[in-house]
N, C-alpha and C positions, 0 to 999 in steps of 0.2 A: 138727537132724534132718534127715535127706534123704528127700525121698518121690520122685523122679524113677523107681529102677529100679522102683517099683512100680505107676508111673501106668497102668499097661496093663489090671492086673487089674479098673480102676473100668468096662472096659467088658465085662467076666466078663460070659458067654454062660452062664443056668442051666439044665442039661439034669438032667433025672430028679425032679426035684420041683419042687413050686409053679408058679406061672404069672405070666405080665406081665400087666399091663392099659395100655392107650392111653395116650400122655403128655399130659399137663396142666399147669398153671402156676397154682401158687396161692401166695399169700403166706402165711407161717406162722411162727409164734415159737416157741421152746420154753418148756413150762410144766414141767418138772420142772429141781431144781439143777442137775445135770449129767448129758448125754446123751456118749456114744459115737456117733463119727461112723464108719463101718465101709468098707471096701472091696469089701466082700460082702454081703450082707443075711445076717448071722449073726454070734450075740453073744458077748462073750469065753466062753472055757471056764471053766465054774464052778468050777476045781480051778486058777485064775490065781492066781500068787503076785508078791507083792512083794518085789525091784523087777522090771521089767520090763523088754525087750528087744525088738529087732523080728523074732528069732529066735522068744521065746516069745508073739510078741503080732502075729505079722505083718499082720492083718488093721486094726490100727488107726490113722487118718489123726490125728485131735485129737480134741478134747472142745469142747463147746457149753456155756456157762453159761445159767441161766433168762435167757428175755427176747432172746435171741440173735433175730437175723432170716434168716428164710432164705426159697428157693425151691422148693417140690416141684415134680417134673414127673414123675413116675414111681412105680408103685406094684406091690409085689410080694408076695406070699403063701407063706411057706416051707412046709417038710411038717407043721410045727407048727400051721400055720394064724394064725402071726403076721404081721402087717401090717407092712410094709416102704416106706418112702418113699424114694426116689433126691434127694437134693438139692443146692443149691447154697448155700455159706454166704455171706453178703454181708459178714460182719465179719469174716471171716479169708480172708486174700486171698493167692493162689499165682501165682507167673508161667510160663507156660508157651511154649514156642519152638514153631509160629512166632505163637500165636494171642494172646499178652500178659497183661493181670491179668487174673484170675477168682477168683471164690469157690471154695472147695473143693470138690469135686463127692465125694459117697460116700451109703451109705445108713444111715437112721437108723430106729431101732423107731417107728411112726405115733404111740403113744398117748403120745410123748413132747414131740409138737408140739401145736398149737393154730393154727387160721383166723383171721386177721385181714383186715378190710379195707383199713385201713391200718398200716402200721408206729408203734408209739408212741413220741414221745420219751422219751428216757434223763433225768431231773434229779440223778441221784446214781449212785454206783458204791462198792459194798463195798470199805473200804482194811483191815479187819481178816481176821486169817487165817478166821475162820470168823465167822459173824454168824447169829442167832438173829431170824426174822421170826415173830411171834406175834400172836394175836387180842386181841379186847376184853378177853378176861378172863386174858389172861396166858397164855395155852397156846400152845407152840411150834407154828408151822404146818408152819415149813421151817426147813431153816438151809442156808445160802448162803455161796460162796467166796468168797474175794477174787477183786477183778474182776468181779464179777456188778453189772451194770447195772437199776436199777430207777427205776420209775414213780411219781412220788409228791408229794405236797405238806408241807411243815413245819407240823404244827399246833402247835409249842412248842416253846422253845427245846432241848428235850431229844428229840422225836419227830417223827418222819415217819410219813403215814399212807399206804400203799402201794395201787395195783391190781394187784394179781397178774395174769399173761397169762389165768387162769382165770374173771377177774372176781371172785376173793373179795378183800375187803378184808385187810389186815394193814400192823403198825407194825415198826418199828424206830425203834432209837437211835440219834441223833444222832452218837454217839462211834465208831460202825460204819461209817460212811459217810462219802465225800466228795463234796461239792457242786459241782457241774462249773461253774459259774457262777465263783467265783473265780479260774478256773485263769489268767484274762488279769492277774490281780494279783501272781501270784506270780513272785517271783523264778526266774531261773535256780539260783542255788545252792537255795534252798528247792526246787526240783523235784526239784534232784540229790538230795538231802539225804532227801527223801520216797521217792523211787526207790529208793532202797537201804535205807531201813527198811522200805518193804514187802516186798524181796527177803530179809531177813534172817530174815521172818517161815515161811521155807520151810527155815532152818536144818536138817539133820538129816533130811529129808523123803528115802525112797526117789525114784532114778532111775524114770521111769516113762514108756515109748515111747510116744509121741502123749497122754501126762497133760497135763491143761490145767486144774487145780483143787486147791484144797486139801483134797480127799476123800482118805482114805488108807484104804477097805475093798479088799475084793479085788474087787469088779467097777468101783468109781469110785476111780481111782488118782490120785497127786500130779502130778510137772511132770516133764519132759523140756527139755533144756537152752533152746531156743527161748520156751518157755513161761514158764520162771521170769522171763526178761527181760521178755516181749509183758507177763504177766500184774501184774508190777511196773511198768511204764509204765503199764498200763491203770487200775490202782489209785489215780492221780492222772489220770483221764480221757483219757491221750492213748495212743490204739491205735497201737500198730506192726502190719507183718504179720507174722504167725502164725509164720513159719519161719525160721532164721538163715540161709538164702542170700538170701531175699526181704528180712529186715530189713539183710543186708550190701547189696543194691540199692538198697534207699531211703535207707540213709545217706550222710551227707557220709563221705568217706575222708580219714582223715588218717596223714600219709606216717610220722611217727616216732613210736615209743612214748613219749619224751619229755612228748609234748604231749596225752597221755591225761589225762583229768580225771575224777572220781567221775562213776560214770552212762555214762560210755562203754560202747564194746562193743568187745570182741577176737574176732576170727574165725581158723577154719584149715581148710583144706581141704587132705588127702592129695595129696601129689605125684602120685598116678594120675588124680584127679579134677579137677586143676587146669584152671580156667575150664569145669567144670560146674557143681557144687553146693559151698555151705561146708558142712563137716563138723559144726561147733560153733559155739558162741558162746558167751561168757561177760561178765559184767558187771563193770567195773573199779570198786575201790569206795575208789582212793585209795592212798599209801603203799604202792604194789608189791602188794595185794592185791586178789584177785579170788573173786570167788562164782562158782559152778558148779553146776547138774546134770551130772553126769556118770553114766556106768557102767562107771565105772575105778574100781578100788580098793573102796572099800566100797559104791559104785553108791548114793552120796546126795548130796543138795545141801551141799555143804562150801566153806569160805573155805581158799584155798590161796593161799601168794606166787608171783609170777610167776616167780622164780627155781627154785621147786621145780617149777611146772608146765610151766613152757617153756624152762628150762633156763638163761635170762639173765634179768635185771631187765628190765622194759620198757624203762628209759631207756638200754638197750643195744641194742635191737630196732628195727629198720625195717620198713615193711610190704614183703612180698613175701620176706621173708629165709626162710631152709630151716632149720627147726628140728626136733631130733629129741628124742623122749620114749620111753625104753626101746626102740629099734628100729624106732619109728613116725615117719617124716618127713612133715611137713608145710611147708606155707607159711601165714606169718601174714599178719594183716591187724587194721587197724583203722577202727574207724567210729566216726560220735558222731550224735544225733540232737538235740544239746543246744546244740552250740557254733555251728550256723551259726544268727542270727535269725531267718532267712528261713525254714527249714525247721521250727524252734522255732515260730517263729507259724503255719504250716499245721498243724502239730498241733494247738495250741492252736484253729484256726478251726476244724476237724473236730470237736474235743471238744465247741464250743460248739454246733454242727449237731444235736448229740443224736440225732437220727435218721440211720442210715446208710441 
């Protein structure tokens, strides 16, 4: 997913309706299962249907999951008196020349956030496609997406007690979550397999520009290419950058496709955009198979062979090769977060910090 062409929209000046308030700085967290981050303080068109693209949903940046940390610094009231907050995401970073790494800026409806004095520590992360959070009477309070980080204590072998952002107490089954602490004990092969298992939960989902959740209704939608990758890692407690270009920048570069291992990444960029931003990212499954969220074809998350997707088996491709997919020419690159022990250890250390 490419964002640089729209970055200027973040600083859009609003004429003809609403009003701005002076800037401030406030720690907040998301208090709804999924929230949209927008270039302008304007909600999705209610008629929007899946799958979506940048042309159908051009104001969409990304989605934030329950409990994510943000800094709010400006408010705006639209013509319907809806209050919006301009925020920076703290757990979704992007790289912007010349300023370097920052949290994504954008607008979010104010009632989807809640003030906090300090950001809470995360102990567990949802690793099922969907998981119910329920009250003491076993009534569902909310349904959360894969990749949602939660605050709680384990009260039995089968159950976690949660403190939700709004202060409510909830419960979740132990089988629905990954406990972050044991991440230091898992082997790389175990992590690779768990990442792939998480990615397969999205098979058949519609592609959604700026989507980053398991939700699939007409307002809150599923994943784009880089969200599929980042959520698959996040379900194991490992936080990657949100977008494909930033994932490429952070990854260990691999020169030969024959060196790819399951859980590694394949990137490409249009010849016309070389050395600007990566167009697309895919997750390598092994045995020349790839999983990707794509706006091509049926616009779903799919498994496809490298030969069918890239024109050649991976073991015949080198980084920087020019490939051709039905007239679309692109450069191919490879990266990994799992082959370099130091890079993987950094991801593990960041996961154990819990509070970002």
